[in-house]
C-alpha positions in Angstrom: -29.8 40.9 21.6 -26.2 40.1 22.4 -25.4 36.5 21.9 -26.2 34.6 25.0 -24.5 31.4 24.0 -21.1 32.4 25.4 -19.4 29.2 24.1 -20.3 30.4 20.6 -18.3 33.6 20.9 -14.9 33.5 19.3 -13.8 36.4 21.5 -14.4 34.5 24.7 -16.0 37.6 26.3 -18.9 37.0 28.7 -22.0 39.3 28.4 -22.7 39.2 32.1 -19.3 40.7 32.8 -20.4 43.9 31.0 -23.8 44.2 32.6 -24.2 46.9 35.2 -26.2 50.0 36.0 -24.3 53.3 35.7 -26.1 56.6 36.5 -29.4 54.7 36.1 -28.5 53.3 32.6 -27.8 49.6 31.8 -24.5 48.6 30.2 -24.2 45.4 28.1 -22.1 43.7 25.4 -23.2 43.2 21.8 -21.7 40.7 19.4 -21.8 41.5 15.7 -21.2 38.4 13.6 -20.9 38.2 9.8 -21.8 35.3 7.5 -18.2 34.1 7.7 -18.5 33.6 11.4 -16.1 36.4 12.4 -16.9 38.8 15.2 -16.9 42.3 16.6 -17.8 42.8 20.2 -18.9 46.3 21.4 -20.1 47.7 24.7 -22.6 50.5 24.9 -20.4 52.0 27.6 -18.4 54.5 25.6 -19.0 52.6 22.4 -15.9 50.6 23.3 -14.8 47.9 20.8 -13.7 45.0 23.0 -12.8 42.5 20.3 -12.4 42.1 16.5 -11.9 38.5 15.7 -10.5 38.0 12.2 -8.2 35.3 10.6 -4.5 35.4 9.6 -3.0 34.0 6.4 -3.3 30.5 7.8 -6.9 31.0 8.9 -6.0 31.3 12.6 -8.4 33.7 14.3 -7.2 36.2 16.9 -8.4 39.5 18.5 -6.8 42.4 16.6 -8.0 45.3 18.8 -7.0 46.3 22.3 -10.0 46.2 24.6 -11.4 45.2 28.0 -13.3 42.1 29.1 -15.6 43.6 31.8 -17.4 46.8 32.7 -15.1 47.1 35.7 -12.0 47.2 33.4 -13.8 49.6 31.0 -14.6 52.1 33.8 -11.2 51.9 35.6 -8.6 51.1 32.9 -5.3 53.0 32.8 -6.1 54.2 29.2 -9.6 55.9 29.4 -9.8 56.2 25.6 -8.9 52.6 24.8 -10.8 51.7 21.6 -13.8 54.0 22.5 -15.9 56.6 20.8 -14.6 60.1 21.1 -16.8 63.3 21.4 -17.8 65.9 21.3 -14.3 66.8 20.2 -11.7 64.3 18.9 -8.1 65.4 19.5 -7.0 68.6 21.2 -8.1 72.2 21.6 -5.4 74.7 22.7 -5.9 75.7 26.4 -9.5 74.3 26.0 -10.6 77.7 24.6 -12.5 78.8 21.5 -14.8 81.5 20.4 -18.1 81.0 18.7 -20.5 83.7 17.7 -18.4 86.2 19.6 -18.7 84.2 22.9 -15.7 82.6 24.5 -15.9 79.0 25.8 -13.7 77.2 28.3 -13.5 73.4 28.2 -11.9 71.0 30.7 -8.1 70.8 30.6 -7.3 67.1 30.7 -4.1 66.9 28.7 -1.5 69.2 30.3 -2.6 72.7 29.2 -5.1 71.5 26.6 -8.5 69.9 26.1 -8.4 66.3 24.8 -11.0 64.0 23.3 -14.1 65.7 24.7 -12.8 65.9 28.3 -12.7 63.5 31.2 -16.5 62.7 31.0 -16.8 62.8 27.2 -18.5 60.3 25.0 -16.0 57.6 26.0 -17.4 57.6 29.6 -21.1 57.6 28.8 -23.7 54.8 28.6 -25.3 54.9 25.2 -28.8 53.7 24.3 -28.2 50.6 22.2 -30.3 48.9 19.5 -29.0 45.8 17.7 -30.4 45.5 14.3 -29.8 41.9 13.3 -26.6 40.0 13.7 -24.3 42.5 11.9 -25.4 45.9 13.0 -25.6 48.0 16.2 -26.8 51.5 16.6 -25.8 53.6 19.6 -27.6 56.8 20.4 -27.4 59.6 23.0 -28.2 63.2 23.5 -25.3 65.3 24.7 -27.0 68.0 26.8 -26.4 71.7 26.5 -23.2 72.6 28.4 -21.9 69.0 28.7 -18.1 69.3 29.2 -18.5 73.0 28.4 -19.8 72.7 24.9 -22.7 74.8 23.6 -25.9 73.4 22.1 -27.7 70.1 22.6 -26.2 67.4 20.3 -28.3 64.4 19.2 -25.8 61.7 18.1 -26.3 58.3 16.5 -23.3 56.0 15.7 -24.0 52.8 13.7 -21.5 49.9 13.6 -21.8 47.3 10.9 -19.6 44.3 10.3 -19.9 43.2 6.7 -19.3 39.8 5.1 -16.2 41.4 3.6 -14.7 41.7 7.1 -15.3 45.5 7.0 -16.1 47.3 10.2 -18.2 50.3 9.0 -18.7 53.2 11.5 -21.3 55.8 10.5 -21.9 59.0 12.5 -24.9 61.3 12.4 -25.5 64.3 14.6 -27.8 67.3 14.8 -27.9 70.3 17.1 -30.5 72.8 18.3 -27.9 75.6 18.6 -24.7 76.5 16.7 -21.8 74.4 18.1 -18.6 72.6 17.1 -18.3 68.9 16.6 -15.5 66.5 15.7 -16.3 62.8 16.3 -14.0 59.8 15.9 -13.3 56.3 17.2 -10.0 55.7 19.1 -9.5 52.1 18.1 -6.1 50.6 19.1 -5.3 48.0 16.4 -2.9 45.2 17.0 -2.9 43.1 13.8 -0.5 40.5 15.2 -3.2 39.6 17.7 -3.4 40.7 21.4 -1.3 38.7 23.8 0.6 38.9 27.1 2.5 40.9 26.1 1.1 42.1 22.8 3.9 42.4 20.2 5.1 45.8 19.1 4.1 47.2 15.7 7.6 48.2 14.6 7.8 45.6 11.8 4.3 46.4 10.5 4.2 48.1 7.2 2.1 51.3 6.8 0.9 53.4 3.9 -0.9 56.7 4.3 -2.5 58.6 1.4 -1.4 62.0 2.4 1.1 64.5 0.9 0.8 66.9 3.9 0.8 66.7 7.7 0.3 69.1 10.6 3.4 69.8 12.7 2.7 70.6 16.4 4.3 72.4 19.4 5.6 70.5 22.4 2.1 70.1 23.8 0.7 68.4 20.6 -1.2 71.5 19.4 -0.8 72.2 15.6 1.5 75.2 14.9 -0.9 76.2 12.1 1.5 75.1 9.4 0.6 72.5 6.8 3.8 70.9 5.7 4.8 68.4 3.0 5.6 64.9 4.3 8.3 64.6 1.6 11.7 64.3 3.0 10.4 63.8 6.6 9.8 60.7 8.8 6.1 61.3 8.2 6.2 60.2 4.6 4.2 57.0 4.3 3.1 57.5 0.7 5.4 54.6 -0.2 4.7 51.7 2.3 7.4 51.4 5.0 7.7 49.8 8.5 6.7 52.0 11.4 10.1 51.2 13.0 12.0 52.8 10.1 11.5 56.4 11.3 9.6 56.1 14.6 12.7 57.2 16.5 14.2 59.5 13.9 16.2 62.5 15.0 13.5 64.9 14.2 11.9 67.5 16.5 8.3 66.4 15.6 9.1 62.8 16.4 10.6 63.8 19.7 7.5 65.9 20.6 5.2 62.9 20.0 7.6 60.3 21.4 7.0 58.6 18.0 4.1 59.2 15.6 1.2 61.2 17.1 0.3 63.6 14.3 -2.6 64.5 12.0 -2.4 63.9 8.3 -4.1 66.0 5.6 -5.7 63.2 3.5 -5.5 63.4 -0.2 -9.0 64.1 -1.5 -10.5 64.8 -5.0 -13.5 66.5 -3.4 -14.6 67.4 0.2 -16.4 64.6 2.0 -15.7 61.8 -0.5 -15.2 58.3 0.9 -11.6 57.5 -0.1 -8.6 55.5 0.8 -6.7 56.8 3.8 -4.3 54.2 5.0 -3.2 50.6 5.0 -1.2 48.5 7.6 0.2 45.1 7.0 1.6 42.7 9.7 4.1 40.6 7.8 4.3 37.8 10.3 0.5 37.0 10.5 -0.2 38.2 7.0 -3.1 40.3 8.3 -3.9 43.6 6.6 -6.2 46.5 7.4 -7.3 49.3 5.0 -8.9 52.5 6.2 -11.4 54.5 4.1 -13.0 57.7 5.4 -15.0 60.8 4.4 -13.0 62.9 6.9 -10.4 65.4 5.8 -7.8 64.3 8.4 -6.5 61.3 10.2 -4.5 61.1 13.4 -1.7 58.5 13.3 -0.9 57.4 16.9 1.5 54.6 17.7 0.7 53.9 21.3 3.7 55.9 22.5 2.3 56.3 26.0 1.2 52.7 26.6 2.7 51.2 29.7 1.8 47.5 29.6 -1.6 47.9 31.3 -3.9 45.0 31.3 -6.8 44.3 29.0 -9.1 41.5 27.9 -8.4 37.9 28.5 -5.2 38.6 30.5 -3.5 40.5 27.6 -1.2 43.3 28.3 -0.6 46.4 26.1 3.0 47.6 26.1 4.7 50.7 24.6 4.0 50.8 20.8 2.0 47.7 20.7 -0.9 49.3 18.7 -1.6 51.7 15.9 -4.6 54.2 15.9 -6.0 55.7 12.7 -8.4 58.3 14.0 -10.4 59.7 11.2 -11.4 63.3 12.1 -11.2 67.0 11.4 -7.9 68.7 12.3 -6.9 69.4 15.9 -7.5 72.9 17.3 -9.7 73.8 14.3 -11.9 76.2 16.3 -8.8 78.4 16.6 -7.7 78.0 13.0 -10.3 79.4 10.7 -8.5 78.3 7.5 -8.8 74.6 8.6 -11.9 72.8 7.3 -14.9 74.0 9.3 -16.2 72.1 12.4 -19.2 74.3 13.0 -22.6 72.6 13.0 -25.8 74.7 12.8 -29.4 73.9 13.5 -31.1 72.1 10.6 -27.7 70.9 9.4 -26.5 67.3 9.7 -23.1 66.2 10.8 -22.2 63.0 8.8 -19.1 60.8 8.8 -18.3 57.4 7.5 -15.1 55.4 8.2 -14.4 51.8 7.2 -11.8 49.5 8.6 -11.4 46.6 6.1 -9.5 43.5 7.3 -7.8 41.0 5.0 -4.7 39.0 4.5 -1.7 39.2 2.2 -2.5 37.6 -1.1 
């Protein structure tokens, strides 16, 4: 049901470039279009968002997400998690080890000494079953088999993307298991509100606000130390909006560890699981804004500190610090930190998450 009239696609992506068969499953591209005519393009390979076409303050439409323009790029790109779904585990687990019900589990080590983002063949590298439900909504589904990437239990996962007439990209996650397991799902969207280009501009002048009084400091391998520290008086304080560039190179151990911002925030919540405001970013030049709302307790802020200028869709390149990621999730290494909000999912329970990215312009 992807749009077959390629000339009608604002994003310029061609459906046939995303069509292949991988491990016996077909890949494709799906275009979500709201009543205003703006678009989101998603592949069922990894749930990768390939384009988000929204206007600037003058009505000029551009792609504000870093993505790829073919299945070949998607499967061989330099950044495997570029704007993809992440599972079963978003973020890191120390040494890839955790204990559940008295049994020790060992996951793949794909980030130095640690496990990252579900492993090298996690959800970002799977072909999902896709069902487009009208012009604005897409459901992706897969069953993660028992033992996949070392995780226990069979996990049945549905992720629904909806692009509303308010220019909101709504991502809803639902998962069930047949055996006690851990789960922490997210989407690793790389946002470039100035619009992707060759090269894509850096984000240093973009103004960010984060609704969090606390953050999680890490060790040199990006694993939380276990402390929950106040952002007050640190470079991590975004409670009052400020440009990323103001403190991104601050003389601070945590900034040096992350080569910039790569930390999890403890979002301010009145009650557990409420859908609430998490963050806002504004690009002063284009006038584009994006607000983030989520039910999750945490959010990883990542400022593309490891981007190297690799190629993406339509000849664009993605240099150092040319994107910002707001990954709504539970806290990194939670299985080894029992006082962090629980990530355990039991049979007959439902894992649910909702995150909204709302695009607008400065008024």
